[in-house]
Backbone as CSV, one residue per row, in Angstrom:
resi,resn,N_x,N_y,N_z,CA_x,CA_y,CA_z,C_x,C_y,C_z
1,MET,77.829,98.119,122.965,76.925,98.587,121.353,77.514,98.069,120.235
2,ASP,78.564,98.776,120.640,79.833,98.819,119.649,80.279,97.926,119.372
3,ALA,80.758,97.382,120.622,81.349,95.936,120.489,80.526,94.934,120.036
4,ALA,79.340,94.724,120.170,78.293,94.288,119.276,78.878,94.465,117.648
5,GLU,78.448,95.701,117.183,78.482,95.675,115.718,80.031,95.540,115.178
6,PHE,80.714,95.788,116.145,82.437,94.950,115.508,82.634,93.964,115.391
7,ALA,81.646,92.836,116.021,81.776,91.541,116.331,81.138,91.063,114.994
8,SER,80.018,91.557,115.040,79.201,91.057,113.828,79.693,91.912,112.677
9,GLU,80.649,92.920,112.601,81.046,93.142,111.638,82.240,91.890,111.044
10,ILE,83.377,91.783,112.246,84.166,90.535,111.870,83.955,89.244,111.444
11,ALA,82.791,88.795,111.904,81.728,87.563,111.828,82.018,87.558,110.397
12,ASP,80.995,89.109,109.627,81.007,89.068,108.312,81.911,88.400,107.303
13,GLN,83.303,89.285,108.118,84.118,89.076,107.092,84.941,88.115,107.442
14,LEU,84.780,87.535,108.545,86.020,86.410,108.422,84.971,84.977,107.613
15,SER,83.195,85.173,107.267,82.838,84.640,106.634,83.415,84.062,105.370
16,ASN,84.212,85.128,104.659,84.403,84.726,103.337,85.846,85.084,103.214
17,SER,86.551,84.891,104.323,88.138,85.485,104.369,88.814,84.072,103.724
18,GLY,89.781,84.518,103.147,90.947,83.780,102.405,90.572,83.219,101.173
19,GLU,89.285,83.866,100.576,88.073,83.097,99.366,89.069,83.881,98.097
20,VAL,89.799,83.479,97.918,90.352,84.296,95.785,89.918,83.357,94.748
21,GLU,89.022,84.451,94.068,88.596,83.916,92.651,89.004,84.311,91.961
22,ASP,89.061,83.703,90.565,89.818,84.454,89.055,88.118,84.243,87.816
23,PHE,88.054,85.473,87.832,86.781,85.447,86.646,87.652,85.740,85.433
24,VAL,87.041,85.609,83.924,87.327,85.733,82.591,86.199,86.437,82.181
25,GLY,86.107,87.214,81.311,84.605,87.493,80.739,85.082,88.565,79.481
26,PRO,83.660,89.323,79.179,84.188,90.437,77.989,85.176,91.554,78.261
27,PHE,85.829,92.059,77.538,86.453,93.236,77.273,85.666,94.114,78.410
28,ARG,86.212,94.823,79.419,86.059,95.648,80.715,87.265,96.690,80.742
29,PRO,87.535,97.338,79.961,88.628,98.215,80.118,88.419,99.420,81.800
30,HIS,87.020,99.308,82.180,86.987,100.321,83.093,86.932,100.031,84.424
31,LEU,87.564,98.374,84.740,87.576,97.751,85.993,89.462,98.136,86.140
32,LEU,89.336,98.382,87.716,90.599,98.488,88.161,90.754,97.859,89.395
33,PRO,92.259,97.600,89.739,92.354,96.964,90.860,91.961,98.227,92.200
34,GLY,91.072,97.326,93.195,90.764,98.374,94.049,89.364,98.646,94.451
35,ASP,88.121,98.178,92.794,86.575,98.290,92.921,86.500,97.124,93.171
36,LEU,85.162,97.658,94.023,84.314,96.150,94.369,83.494,95.802,93.239
37,ALA,83.224,94.208,93.765,83.072,93.476,92.787,81.737,92.706,93.382
38,GLU,80.069,92.839,92.760,79.469,92.064,92.985,79.030,91.483,92.052
39,ILE,77.964,90.435,92.465,77.561,89.359,91.336,75.860,89.580,91.335
40,MET,75.021,89.343,91.070,73.410,89.737,90.910,73.447,87.531,90.390
41,ASP,71.988,87.435,92.069,71.327,86.820,91.716,69.939,87.242,91.915
42,ASN,69.060,85.738,92.246,68.293,85.958,92.042,67.644,87.080,93.448
43,ASP,68.022,86.704,94.470,68.324,87.905,95.673,68.625,89.035,95.712
44,GLY,69.122,89.666,94.140,69.586,90.794,94.380,70.970,90.932,94.641
45,PRO,71.458,91.993,94.318,73.591,92.777,94.469,73.876,91.325,95.742
46,ARG,75.181,90.639,95.226,75.918,90.422,96.747,77.393,90.509,96.565
47,LEU,78.070,91.366,97.455,79.656,91.749,97.235,80.516,90.430,97.304
48,LEU,81.147,90.778,96.435,82.404,89.422,96.387,82.745,89.735,96.887
49,GLY,83.879,90.875,96.845,84.752,91.451,97.751,85.662,92.107,96.822
50,ILE,87.009,92.196,96.928,87.966,93.340,96.445,88.574,92.942,94.775
51,ILE,88.349,93.656,93.992,89.374,93.574,92.472,90.555,93.452,93.016
52,THR,91.475,92.416,92.693,93.319,92.757,93.256,93.868,92.508,91.805
53,THR,93.882,92.563,90.911,94.391,92.122,89.599,93.453,92.297,88.564
54,VAL,93.852,92.743,87.494,93.251,93.029,86.115,93.839,92.452,85.020
55,LYS,93.912,91.979,83.829,94.262,91.979,83.057,93.647,91.918,81.650
56,HIS,93.904,92.188,80.655,93.259,92.207,79.421,93.996,91.587,78.530
57,SER,93.604,90.977,77.743,94.028,90.066,76.552,93.400,89.998,75.212
58,TRP,93.820,89.474,74.624,93.406,89.551,72.877,93.894,88.124,72.872
59,SER,92.949,87.374,71.582,93.532,86.237,71.077,92.216,86.302,70.103
60,LYS,92.873,85.573,68.722,92.404,85.300,67.465,90.835,84.645,67.297
61,THR,91.276,83.844,68.355,89.915,82.726,68.756,88.375,83.661,69.679
62,THR,89.011,84.179,70.538,88.456,84.709,71.703,87.789,86.141,71.756
63,GLY,88.871,86.556,71.160,88.645,88.127,71.152,89.344,88.993,72.308
64,PHE,88.854,90.521,72.480,89.416,90.784,73.828,88.511,90.114,74.799
65,LEU,89.640,90.311,75.996,89.099,89.185,77.227,89.389,90.300,78.957
66,THR,88.925,90.103,79.607,88.823,90.970,80.714,89.667,89.834,81.702
67,SER,90.459,89.650,82.608,90.263,88.661,83.539,90.919,89.408,84.597
68,ILE,89.849,88.617,85.788,90.494,90.011,87.211,90.266,88.482,88.283
69,THR,90.891,88.757,89.194,91.398,88.531,90.624,90.239,89.284,91.586
70,ILE,89.478,88.490,92.421,88.868,89.361,93.501,89.048,87.970,94.812
71,ASP,89.371,89.267,96.151,89.867,88.781,97.099,88.900,89.088,98.137
72,SER,87.903,88.136,98.405,86.319,88.468,99.542,87.271,88.896,100.963
73,GLY,88.426,88.916,101.193,88.785,88.983,102.585,88.388,90.234,103.015
74,GLY,88.318,91.615,101.986,88.185,92.837,102.862,86.991,93.376,101.743
75,LYS,86.909,94.632,102.502,86.164,95.806,101.203,86.296,97.073,101.567
76,ILE,86.393,97.309,100.016,87.189,98.646,100.091,86.079,99.396,100.777
77,GLY,86.378,100.728,101.332,85.714,101.518,102.011,85.023,101.107,103.291
78,ARG,85.540,100.197,103.751,85.180,99.561,104.688,86.057,99.043,106.196
79,PRO,86.094,99.213,107.042,87.451,99.076,107.926,88.053,97.571,107.463
80,GLN,89.194,97.731,107.353,89.736,95.664,107.721,89.495,95.140,109.026
81,LEU,89.635,94.026,109.050,89.315,93.412,110.168,91.149,93.736,111.162
82,ARG,91.616,93.904,110.736,93.252,94.345,111.444,92.563,95.647,112.310
83,GLU,91.884,96.660,111.278,91.555,98.030,111.980,90.269,97.687,112.977
84,LEU,89.243,96.876,112.543,88.420,96.806,113.761,88.611,96.680,115.266
85,ILE,90.008,95.257,115.121,90.640,94.991,116.010,91.337,95.733,116.970
86,ASP,92.119,97.115,116.112,92.629,98.186,116.800,92.030,98.848,117.174
87,GLN,90.649,98.947,116.709,89.771,100.052,117.086,88.821,99.560,118.980
88,LEU,88.978,98.350,118.525,88.389,97.761,119.853,89.775,97.913,120.781
89,ALA,90.374,97.045,120.384,92.132,97.788,121.518,91.915,99.476,121.851
90,SER,91.899,100.234,121.498,92.115,101.435,121.892,90.893,101.825,122.390
91,LYS,89.313,101.558,122.096,88.400,101.361,123.077,88.279,101.315,124.506
92,GLN,89.131,100.278,124.575,89.621,98.799,125.907,90.353,99.989,126.702
93,SER,91.383,100.515,125.890,92.200,101.244,126.643,92.406,102.277,127.207
94,SER,91.803,103.047,126.516,91.259,104.440,126.787,90.072,104.160,127.992
95,ALA,89.411,103.242,127.859,88.293,103.104,129.242,88.865,102.563,130.045
96,LYS,90.355,102.180,129.918,90.755,101.728,131.489,91.364,102.706,131.979
97,ARG,91.839,103.575,131.239,92.707,105.113,131.639,91.232,105.947,132.307
98,VAL,90.267,105.770,131.603,89.471,106.944,132.575,88.712,106.182,133.773
99,TYR,88.556,105.035,133.586,88.140,104.326,134.871,88.944,103.941,135.930
100,ASN,90.446,104.189,135.494,91.111,103.829,136.543,91.654,104.650,137.156
């Protein structure tokens, strides 16, 4: 059962792995690198990934803006792909020790 859950989690993370997106919007001083980024659509909120960079700027024509970069390869507060693989490997090696 654990292996199936890990496989599902890995597949979910790999489906968006490597996608990096940049967004510019109204000034949002509360955003920090490491925050989760969600987008709202008709089906409700959808997790985009983790905010990796935040830059605030100002110009006479546009006013204050916040630019963010989102990395969809991982999710804060949830295990990263490498951690899941390490967990599976340690469970397999401990199971071998118990049964051998």
